[in-house]
C-alpha positions as CSV (number, residue, x, y, z in Angstrom):
1,M,90.4,91.9,96.8
2,P,91.4,94.2,99.7
3,V,95.1,95.3,99.4
4,D,95.6,94.7,103.2
5,K,95.2,91.0,102.5
6,I,98.3,91.1,100.4
7,R,100.5,93.7,102.0
8,G,102.2,92.7,105.2
9,T,103.4,94.9,108.1
10,A,107.0,94.6,109.3
11,Q,107.4,93.7,113.0
12,G,110.2,94.3,115.4
13,T,113.2,95.8,113.6
14,A,112.7,93.9,110.3
15,P,112.7,96.3,107.4
16,V,109.9,94.4,105.7
17,P,107.6,91.5,106.7
18,L,109.3,88.2,107.1
19,S,107.5,84.9,106.0
20,V,108.2,81.2,105.8
21,L,108.5,78.8,102.8
22,D,108.4,75.2,103.9
23,L,109.5,72.4,101.6
24,V,108.5,69.8,104.3
25,T,112.1,68.4,104.2
26,V,112.5,64.8,104.9
27,G,116.1,64.3,106.2
28,A,118.2,61.2,106.4
29,G,117.1,59.1,109.3
30,S,113.6,60.6,109.4
31,T,110.2,60.0,107.7
32,A,107.6,62.1,105.9
33,T,105.5,61.8,109.1
34,D,108.3,63.5,111.0
35,A,108.6,66.2,108.4
36,L,104.9,66.9,108.5
37,R,104.9,67.1,112.2
38,T,107.8,69.6,112.0
39,G,105.7,71.6,109.6
40,V,102.9,71.9,112.2
41,A,105.4,72.9,114.8
42,L,107.0,75.4,112.5
43,S,103.7,77.0,111.4
44,R,102.8,77.5,115.1
45,L,106.2,78.9,115.8
46,A,106.0,81.3,112.8
47,E,102.5,82.4,114.0
48,S,103.6,83.0,117.6
49,R,106.8,84.9,116.5
50,G,105.1,87.3,114.1
51,F,106.0,85.9,110.7
52,H,103.5,87.2,108.2
53,R,102.7,84.1,106.0
54,Y,103.6,80.4,105.7
55,W,103.7,78.8,102.3
56,V,104.3,75.2,101.1
57,A,105.6,74.3,97.6
58,E,104.4,71.6,95.2
59,H,107.1,69.1,94.3
60,H,106.9,65.6,93.0
61,S,108.9,62.4,92.9
62,M,111.5,63.8,95.4
63,P,111.9,61.6,98.5
64,G,113.4,64.4,100.5
65,V,110.4,66.8,99.9
66,A,107.1,65.8,101.3
67,S,105.0,68.6,99.8
68,S,103.5,67.0,96.8
69,S,99.9,68.0,97.9
70,P,99.9,71.6,99.1
71,A,96.2,71.8,99.6
72,V,96.1,68.8,101.8
73,I,99.0,70.2,103.9
74,L,97.5,73.6,104.1
75,A,94.2,72.2,105.4
76,H,96.2,70.4,108.2
77,L,98.1,73.6,109.1
78,A,94.9,75.6,109.1
79,A,93.5,73.3,111.8
80,H,96.6,74.0,114.0
81,T,96.9,77.8,113.6
82,D,94.7,80.8,114.1
83,R,96.1,83.9,112.5
84,I,99.0,83.4,110.2
85,R,98.3,83.5,106.4
86,L,98.7,80.1,104.7
87,G,99.3,79.5,101.1
88,S,101.0,77.7,98.2
89,G,104.4,78.8,97.0
90,G,103.2,77.4,94.8
91,V,100.7,75.2,93.0
92,M,101.9,74.4,89.5
93,L,98.9,75.4,87.5
94,P,99.8,73.3,84.3
95,N,99.7,70.1,86.5
96,H,96.0,70.6,87.4
97,A,92.7,71.4,85.9
98,P,91.8,75.0,86.9
99,L,88.4,73.9,88.3
100,V,90.1,71.5,90.7
101,I,92.4,74.2,92.1
102,A,89.4,76.6,92.5
103,E,87.6,73.9,94.4
104,Q,90.6,73.1,96.6
105,F,91.4,76.7,97.5
106,G,87.7,77.6,97.9
107,T,87.5,74.8,100.4
108,L,90.6,76.2,102.2
109,E,89.2,79.7,102.2
110,A,86.0,78.3,103.8
111,M,88.1,76.5,106.5
112,A,90.3,79.5,107.3
113,P,88.5,82.6,106.0
114,G,90.7,85.5,105.1
115,R,94.0,83.6,105.7
116,I,94.6,81.8,102.4
117,D,97.0,82.8,99.5
118,L,97.0,81.0,96.1
119,G,100.5,81.2,94.7
120,L,100.8,79.8,91.1
121,G,103.7,78.6,89.1
122,R,104.0,77.3,85.6
123,A,107.0,74.9,86.0
124,P,106.3,71.2,86.5
125,G,108.0,71.0,89.9
126,T,109.6,67.7,88.9
127,D,111.3,65.8,86.1
128,G,109.9,65.4,82.6
129,A,108.7,61.8,83.1
130,T,106.8,62.7,86.3
131,A,105.4,65.8,84.7
132,A,104.1,63.6,81.8
133,A,102.4,61.3,84.4
134,L,100.8,64.3,86.1
135,R,99.6,65.9,83.0
136,R,98.7,62.7,81.1
137,T,100.5,64.1,78.0
138,D,104.0,63.9,76.5
139,R,103.7,67.5,75.3
140,L,105.2,69.0,78.5
141,H,105.5,72.6,77.2
142,E,101.8,72.7,76.3
143,G,100.7,73.7,79.8
144,A,103.4,76.3,80.3
145,D,102.6,77.9,76.9
146,D,98.9,78.0,77.8
147,F,99.5,79.5,81.3
148,P,97.8,82.9,80.7
149,E,94.7,81.1,79.4
150,Q,94.7,78.7,82.3
151,L,95.1,81.6,84.7
152,A,92.2,83.4,83.2
153,E,90.0,80.3,83.4
154,L,91.0,79.7,87.1
155,T,90.3,83.3,88.0
156,R,86.8,83.1,86.5
157,F,86.1,79.9,88.4
158,L,87.3,81.5,91.6
159,D,85.2,84.6,91.0
160,D,82.2,82.6,89.6
161,D,81.8,85.1,86.7
162,F,81.9,83.2,83.4
163,P,79.8,85.3,81.0
164,D,76.4,84.0,79.8
165,G,76.8,81.7,76.9
166,H,80.2,80.4,78.0
167,P,80.4,76.6,78.2
168,Y,81.3,76.9,81.8
169,S,78.8,79.5,82.9
170,R,76.6,77.0,84.8
171,I,79.6,75.5,86.6
172,H,80.3,76.6,90.1
173,A,83.6,75.9,92.0
174,V,82.0,74.9,95.3
175,P,82.6,76.1,97.9
176,G,83.3,79.6,96.6
177,P,81.9,83.0,96.0
178,I,78.8,81.9,94.0
179,Q,77.3,85.1,92.7
180,A,73.7,84.3,93.9
181,T,73.0,85.5,97.4
182,S,71.9,82.7,99.8
183,P,68.3,82.7,101.1
184,G,69.4,84.3,104.4
185,G,71.0,87.2,102.5
186,V,74.6,86.0,103.4
187,Q,77.3,86.4,100.8
188,S,79.8,83.6,100.4
189,P,83.4,84.4,101.4
190,H,85.6,86.1,98.8
191,R,88.2,84.0,97.1
192,P,91.9,83.9,98.1
193,P,94.3,86.4,96.5
194,I,96.3,85.1,93.5
195,W,100.1,85.5,93.4
196,L,102.2,84.6,90.4
197,L,105.6,82.9,91.1
198,G,108.6,82.9,88.9
199,S,112.3,82.5,88.4
200,S,112.6,84.4,85.1
201,G,110.9,87.3,83.3
202,F,107.7,85.6,82.0
203,S,105.7,85.6,85.3
204,A,107.3,89.0,86.3
205,R,105.8,90.7,83.2
206,L,102.5,88.9,83.4
207,S,102.1,89.7,87.2
208,G,102.8,93.4,86.4
209,M,100.4,93.5,83.5
210,L,97.6,92.0,85.6
211,G,98.3,94.1,88.6
212,L,99.0,91.0,90.8
213,P,101.5,90.5,93.6
214,F,104.7,88.7,92.5
215,A,106.9,86.2,94.3
216,F,110.4,85.6,92.9
217,A,112.5,82.5,93.6
218,H,115.8,84.2,94.5
219,H,116.8,81.1,96.4
220,F,117.5,79.2,93.2
221,S,117.7,82.0,90.6
222,A,119.6,84.7,92.3
223,Q,121.2,86.1,89.1
224,N,117.7,86.9,87.7
225,T,116.3,88.6,90.8
226,I,116.9,92.2,90.1
227,P,116.1,92.0,86.4
228,A,112.9,90.2,87.1
229,L,111.8,92.7,89.8
230,D,112.7,95.6,87.5
231,L,110.6,94.1,84.8
232,Y,107.7,93.5,87.2
233,R,107.7,97.1,88.4
234,E,108.1,98.5,84.9
235,S,105.2,96.3,83.6
236,F,102.9,97.0,86.6
237,R,99.4,98.3,86.0
238,P,97.2,99.2,89.0
239,S,94.3,96.8,89.5
240,E,91.4,96.1,91.9
241,V,93.9,93.9,93.7
242,L,96.9,96.3,94.0
243,D,97.4,100.0,93.5
244,A,101.2,99.6,93.4
245,P,103.6,96.7,92.9
246,Y,104.2,94.2,95.7
247,A,107.2,91.9,95.3
248,L,108.2,89.1,97.6
249,I,111.4,87.1,97.2
250,G,112.2,83.6,98.5
251,V,115.5,83.5,100.3
252,S,117.5,80.5,101.5
253,A,118.6,81.4,105.1
254,L,120.0,79.3,107.9
255,A,120.9,80.7,111.3
256,T,122.7,78.6,113.9
257,D,124.3,79.2,117.3
258,D,127.7,78.5,115.9
259,E,129.0,79.7,112.5
260,Q,130.9,76.5,111.8
261,E,127.7,74.5,112.2
262,A,126.0,76.7,109.7
263,R,128.8,76.0,107.2
264,R,128.4,72.2,107.8
265,Q,124.7,72.4,107.2
266,V,124.9,74.4,104.0
267,R,127.5,72.0,102.5
268,A,124.9,69.2,103.0
269,T,122.4,71.4,101.2
270,A,124.8,71.7,98.3
271,L,125.2,67.9,98.2
272,N,121.4,67.5,98.2
273,M,121.2,69.8,95.1
274,I,124.0,68.0,93.4
275,R,122.1,64.7,93.8
276,L,118.9,66.3,92.6
277,R,120.4,67.9,89.5
278,S,122.1,64.7,88.6
279,G,118.9,62.8,88.6
280,R,119.5,61.0,92.0
281,P,117.1,62.6,94.4
282,G,116.9,61.1,97.9
283,L,116.4,62.0,101.5
284,F,118.1,65.3,102.6
285,P,121.7,64.4,103.5
286,S,123.3,65.0,106.9
287,P,126.5,67.0,107.4
288,E,128.2,63.7,108.0
289,D,127.1,62.5,104.6
290,A,128.5,65.7,103.0
291,E,131.8,65.3,104.9
292,A,132.2,61.8,103.7
293,H,131.4,62.7,100.1
294,E,134.3,63.3,97.7
295,F,133.3,66.3,95.7
296,S,134.6,66.2,92.1
297,P,136.0,69.6,90.8
298,L,132.8,70.2,88.9
299,E,130.7,69.3,92.0
300,Q,132.9,71.6,94.2
301,E,132.4,74.5,91.7
302,F,128.6,73.9,91.9
303,A,128.7,73.6,95.7
304,D,130.6,76.9,96.0
305,S,128.2,78.7,93.7
306,W,125.1,77.3,95.4
307,T,126.1,78.0,99.0
308,S,127.1,81.6,98.0
309,N,123.4,82.3,97.7
310,I,122.5,80.9,101.1
311,I,122.5,83.5,103.8
312,H,124.0,81.6,106.7
313,G,125.9,81.9,110.0
314,T,125.1,83.4,113.4
315,P,121.8,85.3,113.9
316,D,123.5,88.6,113.5
317,E,125.3,87.5,110.3
318,V,122.0,86.3,108.9
319,R,120.2,89.5,109.8
320,T,122.9,91.6,108.1
321,G,122.7,89.4,105.0
322,L,118.9,89.7,104.8
323,D,119.0,93.4,105.4
324,D,121.6,93.9,102.6
325,L,119.6,91.7,100.2
326,Q,116.4,93.7,100.9
327,K,118.2,97.0,100.2
328,R,119.7,95.7,97.0
329,T,116.4,94.3,95.6
330,G,113.8,96.6,97.2
331,A,111.7,93.6,98.0
332,D,108.5,94.3,99.9
333,E,108.7,91.0,101.8
334,L,111.3,88.3,102.5
335,M,110.1,84.7,102.5
336,L,112.7,82.5,104.3
337,T,113.4,78.9,103.6
338,S,115.8,77.1,106.0
339,H,117.3,73.8,104.8
340,A,118.6,71.2,107.2
341,H,118.2,67.5,107.5
342,R,116.8,67.7,111.1
343,G,113.6,69.5,112.0
344,D,114.9,70.8,115.2
345,L,117.6,72.7,113.4
346,R,115.1,74.3,111.1
347,L,112.9,75.4,114.0
348,R,116.0,76.7,115.8
349,S,117.0,78.7,112.7
350,Y,113.6,80.6,112.6
351,E,113.8,81.2,116.4
352,L,117.2,82.7,116.1
353,I,116.2,84.9,113.1
354,A,113.1,86.1,115.0
355,D,115.3,86.9,118.0
356,A,117.8,88.8,115.8
357,Y,114.9,91.0,114.6
358,G,113.2,91.4,117.9
359,L,110.0,89.8,116.7
360,P,107.3,89.2,119.3
361,T,107.9,86.3,121.7
362,A,105.4,83.6,122.1
C-alpha cells in the first residue's frame, strides 16, 4: 500500500492536514434525510476547501446519529465528490463478518479508486442489547477479544491471499484485488488502506505492531490521548504500509462568528451526551433545549468536564486551540467533528476553520 495514500499534506497555514469526521447528526426539528443532505453538502465543502479526508462513523440505535450504515453513506458521498478521501471512522469489525466488510469496501474502492479508507474499531458502537441483536449472540465480549483474528481474516480477504489448503482459499471478496490477472492483462485495483481506531491502549499497541496508521478518539477520551499515542509510537514496526508511525486524532471543534453562540451550542452538546449516557438517546438538542434544562449538580459536573474538551469559540480561538493540541500530542493529522443541532451551523463551522487556516477557497 503506497504510503502517500495514507500521509496527508498540510495546506494553508495548518501545521498538519485537517480532515472531517461526520456523525450525520439529526437535530431537533430535522430528519435523517436532512442530515444526509447536509453530509453531501459538507463533503463537497470539505473537498473544495482542501480538507484531506472525510470519514463517517458506525453507530446504532441512536436517533440523533444517522450513520448506522457507513458503506451506504460513503457510496452516496463518492457519487457527489471527486477528489477527497472517504472512509469509515470507523466500521465496528466485531459487528460484521470480515467477508462482508471486504466486499463492501472492495465495492467502494471500485466506485472511487484510490479514495477509500477502511477504519476499523472493536467497540459495538451502541448499547449492549443492540450489540447482541447485531452480533446474534449474548457473548458481547467475544468479538472484541477475537479482534486480532478477525482483522487478520479481513486482511486476507482484502488481499485475496489465503494460503492453499485454507478453508477460505477459494473464496474471493468480489470486487477486489483477485490475484489472477484478467484476460486483458489488467490487474484489479488495490484494496483500501486499513486504519485501526481506538480510545485506549489496545488498538494503539496493535496498530504499532502491525505497522498500520492509527486514529485515536481524543474527542471522547482526551485523558488517554498522549499515553495511547506514546504506546503506538513505541510499539511501531515498519511495514509495507508505513515506514514510520502516522497518528490521527479526532477532535471536537466548533467555530462560530460569535463566542457566546459557541458556548450555547456546546452546552447543547453536553446535554446530548448526558441523555445518551443515561440511556435516553434522542435527537440532538437545540441550545434552547439546553437552556430550559435544569442540570443537576452531577450533570453540571459532567457538562463542565465534557465541554472542556471541545475546542470552541471564534475562528481564531479555535485555530489556537487546535494548534496547541497538535503541539502537545504530535499528531500527524487532525480530524475535526463539529456538533450542532442545525446543519448550517456545522457547515459554517468548517468554513470558518478553513478561513482561519487560509485553506484554498472554492
